[in-house]
VEXRODREN-256142 format. One record per residue (C-alpha): residue number from 1; residue in three letters; x, y negated, z negated. Coordinates in pm, whole numbers. Example, Ala and Ser with C-alpha at 12.3 -4.5 7.8 and 13.67 -1.06 7.14 Angstrom:
+-----+---------+--------+--------+--------+
! num ! residuo !     c1 !     c2 !     c3 !
+-----+---------+--------+--------+--------+
!   1 !     Ala !   1230 !    450 !   -780 !
!   2 !     Ser !   1367 !    106 !   -714 !
+-----+---------+--------+--------+--------+
***
This chain:
+-----+---------+--------+--------+--------+
! num ! residuo !     c1 !     c2 !     c3 !
+-----+---------+--------+--------+--------+
!   1 !     Met !   8569 !  -7645 !   5824 !
!   2 !     Ser !   8496 !  -7808 !   6163 !
!   3 !     Thr !   8228 !  -7661 !   6382 !
!   4 !     Leu !   8503 !  -7604 !   6637 !
!   5 !     Asn !   8767 !  -7428 !   6425 !
!   6 !     Phe !   8617 !  -7096 !   6463 !
!   7 !     Ile !   8482 !  -6952 !   6801 !
!   8 !     Lys !   8303 !  -6640 !   6797 !
!   9 !     Leu !   8097 !  -6493 !   7075 !
!  10 !     Gly !   7810 !  -6442 !   6874 !
!  11 !     Thr !   7836 !  -6761 !   6671 !
!  12 !     Ile !   8051 !  -7032 !   6531 !
!  13 !     Ser !   8117 !  -7061 !   6154 !
!  14 !     Ala !   7884 !  -6925 !   5900 !
!  15 !     Ala !   7545 !  -6967 !   5730 !
!  16 !     Ile !   7409 !  -7031 !   5373 !
!  17 !     Leu !   7382 !  -7004 !   4996 !
!  18 !     Cys !   7615 !  -6979 !   4739 !
!  19 !     Ile !   7624 !  -6623 !   4598 !
!  20 !     Val !   7556 !  -6571 !   4229 !
!  21 !     Ser !   7935 !  -6550 !   4150 !
!  22 !     Cys !   8026 !  -6879 !   4275 !
!  23 !     Gly !   7828 !  -7013 !   3988 !
!  24 !     Ser !   7596 !  -7293 !   4212 !
!  25 !     Ser !   7242 !  -7273 !   4256 !
!  26 !     Ser !   7152 !  -7121 !   4597 !
!  27 !     Pro !   6887 !  -7268 !   4856 !
!  28 !     Asp !   6587 !  -7031 !   4896 !
!  29 !     Ile !   6352 !  -7074 !   5198 !
!  30 !     Thr !   6064 !  -7028 !   4942 !
!  31 !     Asp !   6161 !  -7329 !   4752 !
!  32 !     Pro !   6029 !  -7666 !   4776 !
!  33 !     Pro !   6217 !  -7902 !   4986 !
!  34 !     Gln !   6360 !  -8109 !   4686 !
!  35 !     Lys !   6511 !  -7794 !   4538 !
!  36 !     Gln !   6641 !  -7662 !   4828 !
!  37 !     Ala !   6809 !  -8001 !   4914 !
!  38 !     Ala !   6972 !  -7997 !   4572 !
!  39 !     Ala !   7120 !  -7660 !   4626 !
!  40 !     Ile !   7239 !  -7768 !   4957 !
!  41 !     Ile !   7416 !  -8093 !   4849 !
!  42 !     Asn !   7561 !  -7874 !   4529 !
!  43 !     Gln !   7740 !  -7667 !   4753 !
!  44 !     Gly !   7881 !  -7941 !   4976 !
!  45 !     Gly !   7594 !  -7942 !   5244 !
!  46 !     Ala !   7422 !  -8219 !   5424 !
!  47 !     Tyr !   7192 !  -8294 !   5676 !
!  48 !     Lys !   7336 !  -8359 !   6025 !
!  49 !     Val !   7259 !  -8356 !   6391 !
!  50 !     Gly !   7600 !  -8394 !   6525 !
!  51 !     Asn !   7765 !  -8524 !   6851 !
!  52 !     Pro !   7787 !  -8346 !   7177 !
!  53 !     Tyr !   8057 !  -8066 !   7181 !
!  54 !     Lys !   8223 !  -7827 !   7445 !
!  55 !     Ile !   8256 !  -7462 !   7376 !
!  56 !     Leu !   8411 !  -7238 !   7643 !
!  57 !     Gly !   8360 !  -7479 !   7903 !
!  58 !     Arg !   7991 !  -7558 !   7833 !
!  59 !     Trp !   7870 !  -7902 !   7682 !
!  60 !     Tyr !   7604 !  -7858 !   7406 !
!  61 !     Tyr !   7389 !  -8164 !   7309 !
!  62 !     Pro !   7243 !  -8150 !   6962 !
!  63 !     Lys !   6924 !  -8341 !   6886 !
!  64 !     Glu !   6586 !  -8357 !   6666 !
!  65 !     Asp !   6346 !  -8146 !   6878 !
!  66 !     Tyr !   6045 !  -8098 !   6679 !
!  67 !     Asn !   5857 !  -7939 !   6996 !
!  68 !     Tyr !   6137 !  -7668 !   7032 !
!  69 !     Lys !   6004 !  -7321 !   7132 !
!  70 !     Glu !   6242 !  -7072 !   7324 !
!  71 !     Val !   6240 !  -6697 !   7421 !
!  72 !     Gly !   6559 !  -6544 !   7450 !
!  73 !     Thr !   6840 !  -6285 !   7281 !
!  74 !     Ala !   6911 !  -6293 !   6906 !
!  75 !     Ser !   7208 !  -6140 !   6755 !
!  76 !     Trp !   7359 !  -6135 !   6389 !
!  77 !     Tyr !   7675 !  -6223 !   6219 !
!  78 !     Gly !   7794 !  -6092 !   5865 !
!  79 !     Pro !   8105 !  -5978 !   5668 !
!  80 !     Asp !   8353 !  -6172 !   5878 !
!  81 !     Phe !   8196 !  -6510 !   5766 !
!  82 !     His !   8071 !  -6447 !   5459 !
!  83 !     Ser !   8100 !  -6715 !   5204 !
!  84 !     Lys !   8295 !  -6930 !   5456 !
!  85 !     Arg !   8149 !  -7285 !   5547 !
!  86 !     Thr !   7870 !  -7363 !   5780 !
!  87 !     Ala !   7848 !  -7624 !   6034 !
!  88 !     Asn !   7671 !  -7832 !   5779 !
!  89 !     Gly !   7888 !  -7769 !   5482 !
!  90 !     Glu !   7729 !  -7491 !   5302 !
!  91 !     Lys !   7841 !  -7160 !   5223 !
!  92 !     Tyr !   7729 !  -6857 !   5420 !
!  93 !     Asp !   7569 !  -6569 !   5262 !
!  94 !     Met !   7491 !  -6282 !   5496 !
!  95 !     His !   7188 !  -6161 !   5237 !
!  96 !     Ser !   7005 !  -6510 !   5293 !
!  97 !     Leu !   6742 !  -6588 !   5553 !
!  98 !     Thr !   6961 !  -6825 !   5741 !
!  99 !     Ala !   7050 !  -6873 !   6109 !
! 100 !     Ala !   7276 !  -7032 !   6367 !
! 101 !     His !   7144 !  -7263 !   6655 !
! 102 !     Arg !   7328 !  -7452 !   6888 !
! 103 !     Thr !   7164 !  -7785 !   6911 !
! 104 !     Leu !   6881 !  -7808 !   6615 !
! 105 !     Pro !   6949 !  -8038 !   6351 !
! 106 !     Leu !   7119 !  -7874 !   6039 !
! 107 !     Pro !   6918 !  -7765 !   5841 !
! 108 !     Ser !   6582 !  -7672 !   6030 !
! 109 !     Ile !   6320 !  -7422 !   5956 !
! 110 !     Val !   6232 !  -7197 !   6230 !
! 111 !     Arg !   6003 !  -6899 !   6281 !
! 112 !     Val !   6174 !  -6623 !   6426 !
! 113 !     Thr !   5967 !  -6329 !   6576 !
! 114 !     Asn !   6100 !  -6009 !   6724 !
! 115 !     Leu !   5896 !  -5941 !   7016 !
! 116 !     Glu !   5999 !  -5554 !   7038 !
! 117 !     Asn !   5830 !  -5493 !   6707 !
! 118 !     Gly !   5619 !  -5790 !   6624 !
! 119 !     Arg !   5796 !  -5885 !   6308 !
! 120 !     Ser !   5830 !  -6237 !   6221 !
! 121 !     Leu !   6032 !  -6457 !   5962 !
! 122 !     Val !   6074 !  -6812 !   5844 !
! 123 !     Val !   6442 !  -6874 !   5824 !
! 124 !     Arg !   6653 !  -7207 !   5775 !
! 125 !     Val !   6891 !  -7307 !   6052 !
! 126 !     Asn !   7239 !  -7432 !   5883 !
! 127 !     Asp !   7505 !  -7345 !   6131 !
! 128 !     Arg !   7628 !  -7360 !   6503 !
! 129 !     Gly !   7608 !  -7074 !   6764 !
! 130 !     Pro !   7574 !  -6835 !   6911 !
! 131 !     Tyr !   7783 !  -6887 !   7218 !
! 132 !     Ala !   7756 !  -6536 !   7442 !
! 133 !     Arg !   7572 !  -6590 !   7742 !
! 134 !     Asn !   7174 !  -6566 !   7714 !
! 135 !     Arg !   7174 !  -6557 !   7334 !
! 136 !     Ile !   6974 !  -6841 !   7164 !
! 137 !     Ile !   6996 !  -6774 !   6778 !
! 138 !     Asp !   7256 !  -6609 !   6541 !
! 139 !     Val !   7073 !  -6459 !   6241 !
! 140 !     Ser !   7202 !  -6361 !   5921 !
! 141 !     Lys !   7270 !  -5975 !   5842 !
! 142 !     Lys !   6961 !  -5972 !   5602 !
! 143 !     Val !   6741 !  -6152 !   5887 !
! 144 !     Ala !   6853 !  -5873 !   6119 !
! 145 !     Gln !   6756 !  -5603 !   5904 !
! 146 !     Leu !   6408 !  -5744 !   5805 !
! 147 !     Leu !   6330 !  -5803 !   6196 !
! 148 !     Gly !   6450 !  -5458 !   6266 !
! 149 !     Phe !   6739 !  -5501 !   6490 !
! 150 !     Leu !   7036 !  -5456 !   6278 !
! 151 !     Glu !   7145 !  -5134 !   6405 !
! 152 !     Gln !   7085 !  -5233 !   6790 !
! 153 !     Gly !   7271 !  -5572 !   6746 !
! 154 !     Thr !   7038 !  -5779 !   6948 !
! 155 !     Ala !   6668 !  -5826 !   7013 !
! 156 !     Lys !   6434 !  -6048 !   7245 !
! 157 !     Val !   6277 !  -6305 !   7006 !
! 158 !     Arg !   6076 !  -6596 !   7003 !
! 159 !     Val !   6202 !  -6906 !   6813 !
! 160 !     Glu !   5992 !  -7217 !   6712 !
! 161 !     Ile !   6076 !  -7503 !   6482 !
! 162 !     Leu !   5851 !  -7601 !   6195 !
! 163 !     Glu !   5821 !  -7957 !   6240 !
! 164 !     Lys !   5651 !  -8029 !   5876 !
! 165 !     Glu !   5890 !  -7801 !   5690 !
! 166 !     Ser !   6198 !  -7932 !   5864 !
! 167 !     Lys !   6108 !  -8308 !   5850 !
! 168 !     Asn !   6038 !  -8270 !   5483 !
! 169 !     Leu !   6370 !  -8105 !   5408 !
! 170 !     Lys !   6537 !  -8383 !   5618 !
! 171 !     Ala !   6338 !  -8638 !   5391 !
! 172 !     Ala !   6467 !  -8456 !   5077 !
! 173 !     Leu !   6830 !  -8438 !   5174 !
! 174 !     Thr !   6842 !  -8793 !   5287 !
! 175 !     Gly !   6624 !  -8971 !   5061 !
! 176 !     Ser !   6363 !  -9064 !   5308 !
! 177 !     Pro !   5966 !  -9031 !   5262 !
! 178 !     Met !   5824 !  -8715 !   5295 !
! 179 !     Tyr !   5689 !  -8644 !   5673 !
! 180 !     Ala !   5366 !  -8479 !   5501 !
! 181 !     Asp !   5280 !  -8384 !   5134 !
! 182 !     Val !   5394 !  -8013 !   5241 !
! 183 !     Asn !   5540 !  -7789 !   4964 !
! 184 !     Ala !   5656 !  -8122 !   4808 !
! 185 !     Ala !   5531 !  -8048 !   4462 !
! 186 !     Pro !   5759 !  -7796 !   4260 !
! 187 !     Val !   5635 !  -7453 !   4277 !
! 188 !     Thr !   5496 !  -7308 !   3943 !
! 189 !     Lys !   5699 !  -7025 !   3864 !
! 190 !     Ile !   5556 !  -6728 !   3693 !
! 191 !     Gln !   5785 !  -6541 !   3437 !
! 192 !     Ser !   5970 !  -6252 !   3567 !
! 193 !     Gln !   5841 !  -5930 !   3426 !
! 194 !     Ala !   5876 !  -5542 !   3528 !
! 195 !     Ile !   5621 !  -5343 !   3736 !
! 196 !     Thr !   5522 !  -5014 !   3618 !
! 197 !     Pro !   5626 !  -4774 !   3874 !
! 198 !     Ile !   5323 !  -4671 !   4091 !
! 199 !     Ala !   5302 !  -4337 !   4242 !
! 200 !     Gly !   5357 !  -4364 !   4644 !
! 201 !     Ser !   5468 !  -4709 !   4638 !
! 202 !     Thr !   5719 !  -4846 !   4870 !
! 203 !     Ile !   5868 !  -5075 !   4569 !
! 204 !     Ala !   6089 !  -4904 !   4336 !
! 205 !     Ala !   6095 !  -4973 !   3997 !
! 206 !     Asn !   6304 !  -4856 !   3689 !
! 207 !     Ser !   6306 !  -5041 !   3360 !
! 208 !     Ala !   6309 !  -5387 !   3591 !
! 209 !     Val !   6203 !  -5385 !   3944 !
! 210 !     Thr !   6483 !  -5287 !   4188 !
! 211 !     Thr !   6445 !  -5256 !   4595 !
! 212 !     Ser !   6635 !  -5003 !   4801 !
! 213 !     Ala !   6724 !  -5065 !   5141 !
! 214 !     Ser !   6437 !  -4810 !   5228 !
! 215 !     Ala !   6178 !  -4975 !   5025 !
! 216 !     Val !   6259 !  -5311 !   5180 !
! 217 !     Ala !   6240 !  -5149 !   5542 !
! 218 !     Ala !   5927 !  -4999 !   5441 !
! 219 !     Ala !   5776 !  -5308 !   5275 !
! 220 !     Asp !   5864 !  -5531 !   5587 !
! 221 !     Ile !   5750 !  -5292 !   5847 !
! 222 !     Glu !   5471 !  -5465 !   6063 !
! 223 !     Tyr !   5218 !  -5178 !   6141 !
! 224 !     Asn !   4993 !  -5206 !   6442 !
! 225 !     Asn !   4615 !  -5172 !   6487 !
! 226 !     Phe !   4535 !  -5270 !   6128 !
! 227 !     Val !   4154 !  -5254 !   6013 !
! 228 !     Pro !   4018 !  -5395 !   5679 !
! 229 !     Asp !   3972 !  -5139 !   5403 !
! 230 !     Tyr !   3647 !  -5282 !   5238 !
! 231 !     Asp !   3656 !  -5065 !   4937 !
! 232 !     Tyr !   3883 !  -5318 !   4794 !
! 233 !     Asn !   3852 !  -5675 !   4918 !
! 234 !     Pro !   3660 !  -5850 !   4616 !
! 235 !     Gly !   3731 !  -6216 !   4800 !
! 236 !     Tyr !   3838 !  -6498 !   4588 !
! 237 !     Asp !   3728 !  -6850 !   4470 !
! 238 !     Ala !   3629 !  -7037 !   4782 !
! 239 !     Asn !   3701 !  -7350 !   4605 !
! 240 !     Gln !   4057 !  -7255 !   4506 !
! 241 !     Glu !   4278 !  -7534 !   4633 !
! 242 !     Asn !   4471 !  -7461 !   4957 !
! 243 !     Val !   4332 !  -7132 !   4999 !
! 244 !     Gln !   4123 !  -7113 !   5349 !
! 245 !     Glu !   4019 !  -6749 !   5498 !
! 246 !     Ala !   4040 !  -6887 !   5846 !
! 247 !     Gly !   4427 !  -6923 !   5776 !
! 248 !     Arg !   4671 !  -6709 !   5984 !
! 249 !     Tyr !   4957 !  -6681 !   5750 !
! 250 !     Tyr !   4971 !  -6380 !   5447 !
! 251 !     Val !   5202 !  -6282 !   5207 !
! 252 !     Gln !   5263 !  -5900 !   5219 !
! 253 !     Ala !   5376 !  -5735 !   4900 !
! 254 !     Gly !   5392 !  -5379 !   4993 !
! 255 !     Ala !   5286 !  -5083 !   5217 !
! 256 !     Phe !   5178 !  -4775 !   5064 !
! 257 !     Ser !   5081 !  -4398 !   5174 !
! 258 !     Asn !   4870 !  -4385 !   4872 !
! 259 !     Lys !   4541 !  -4570 !   4878 !
! 260 !     Glu !   4521 !  -4606 !   4490 !
! 261 !     Ser !   4830 !  -4733 !   4465 !
! 262 !     Ala !   4786 !  -5032 !   4703 !
! 263 !     Thr !   4449 !  -5111 !   4499 !
! 264 !     Asn !   4608 !  -5100 !   4196 !
! 265 !     Leu !   4874 !  -5368 !   4318 !
! 266 !     Ala !   4590 !  -5558 !   4492 !
! 267 !     Lys !   4427 !  -5597 !   4156 !
! 268 !     Lys !   4751 !  -5743 !   3985 !
! 269 !     Leu !   4803 !  -5982 !   4272 !
! 270 !     Gln !   4434 !  -6116 !   4226 !
! 271 !     Gln !   4589 !  -6405 !   4014 !
! 272 !     Phe !   4808 !  -6529 !   4299 !
! 273 !     Gly !   4536 !  -6545 !   4579 !
! 274 !     Pro !   4283 !  -6347 !   4783 !
! 275 !     Ala !   4448 !  -6015 !   4766 !
! 276 !     Lys !   4340 !  -5753 !   5010 !
! 277 !     Val !   4421 !  -5387 !   5092 !
! 278 !     Met !   4461 !  -5313 !   5483 !
! 279 !     Ala !   4475 !  -4994 !   5634 !
! 280 !     Ala !   4683 !  -4873 !   5926 !
! 281 !     Asn !   4704 !  -4555 !   6127 !
! 282 !     Val !   5047 !  -4532 !   6253 !
! 283 !     Asn !   5141 !  -4234 !   6467 !
! 284 !     Gly !   4854 !  -4067 !   6307 !
! 285 !     Lys !   4951 !  -4129 !   5967 !
! 286 !     Leu !   4756 !  -4360 !   5749 !
! 287 !     Phe !   4908 !  -4664 !   5554 !
! 288 !     Tyr !   4790 !  -4923 !   5348 !
! 289 !     Arg !   4960 !  -5232 !   5301 !
! 290 !     Val !   4884 !  -5521 !   5047 !
! 291 !     Arg !   4849 !  -5909 !   5146 !
! 292 !     Val !   4733 !  -6198 !   4967 !
! 293 !     Gly !   4596 !  -6476 !   5192 !
! 294 !     Ala !   4512 !  -6624 !   5430 !
! 295 !     Tyr !   4643 !  -6970 !   5450 !
! 296 !     Ile !   4657 !  -7224 !   5700 !
! 297 !     Glu !   4961 !  -7387 !   5636 !
! 298 !     His !   5300 !  -7193 !   5608 !
! 299 !     Ser !   5398 !  -7399 !   5322 !
! 300 !     Gln !   5091 !  -7278 !   5114 !
! 301 !     Ala !   5210 !  -6914 !   5196 !
! 302 !     Leu !   5580 !  -6981 !   5086 !
! 303 !     Asn !   5453 !  -7103 !   4739 !
! 304 !     Val !   5259 !  -6773 !   4684 !
! 305 !     Gln !   5538 !  -6583 !   4827 !
! 306 !     Ser !   5776 !  -6731 !   4568 !
! 307 !     Gln !   5544 !  -6667 !   4270 !
! 308 !     Ile !   5508 !  -6288 !   4372 !
! 309 !     Arg !   5888 !  -6253 !   4377 !
! 310 !     Asp !   5906 !  -6407 !   4070 !
! 311 !     Tyr !   5645 !  -6158 !   3919 !
! 312 !     Gly !   5879 !  -5900 !   4030 !
! 313 !     Ile !   5863 !  -5800 !   4397 !
! 314 !     Pro !   6144 !  -5923 !   4580 !
! 315 !     Ala !   6048 !  -5774 !   4915 !
! 316 !     Ala !   5747 !  -6003 !   4921 !
! 317 !     His !   5718 !  -6182 !   5267 !
! 318 !     Ile !   5534 !  -6391 !   5508 !
! 319 !     Val !   5358 !  -6215 !   5800 !
! 320 !     Glu !   5142 !  -6409 !   6051 !
! 321 !     Asp !   4814 !  -6269 !   6223 !
+-----+---------+--------+--------+--------+
***
């Protein structure tokens, strides 16, 4: 489907991932670039920049811009485009972490920050749009949910491209040398296993881990005014590769109203990195979040996020301090 075949004020075409039922491997933002590239190609996708094009009387000029950073309005698109082709040939999955942009290369890796609540996500741009006035990015339904603007429809955001991750994904798709040795090696996968339900946890579990919509929302809340809880902050092996306490990226595994539950989970996650319990006073109520990190490079956090998700916590996500 051509980029110009379908015009929608919020976006054009659709975004990524082949759903499980279509029988092909799905690209995942947490995967190393080679694995993402293989999944993209398997769906019929490819790397492209594209020629200048005109929509609703306005010209757009796609280009490689690895200094891109912009503040503006984000919107989201969902069911009407689910499973349809994106501008670079993939299949849109409204439950994946993807987005549409008018001029960035396809695909590109960007960080989207909701400036109204501080939540931040890394997503993959693989579609064109939006074309409504003053909007700079159109995200998937899942991204809108996690960033906290699904119901209101739009939000003021900051979008910034991640140069290393974007260039390495391009290299993997085009067969070029890696821009930097970032996340290039396959992620070490840990065998999935069920987690025993913990009282007070935002993560629900039965015989296997499941995550309700309310659990995802709770796990992804970016609380304000956090202070360290030094009752459980055992530190980590300072010689461990790729771990730096001076880093700014963390993997958040959950938020709890019960301190003991948070501590129990942090102990289990020590195998993946320096797990910490952080306390937050939100509207007079105390919550505890469990984070692993910090990491200097975003790609390092992506590796750990993938391992924790495989461990059985699908709501694990990356936050930036």
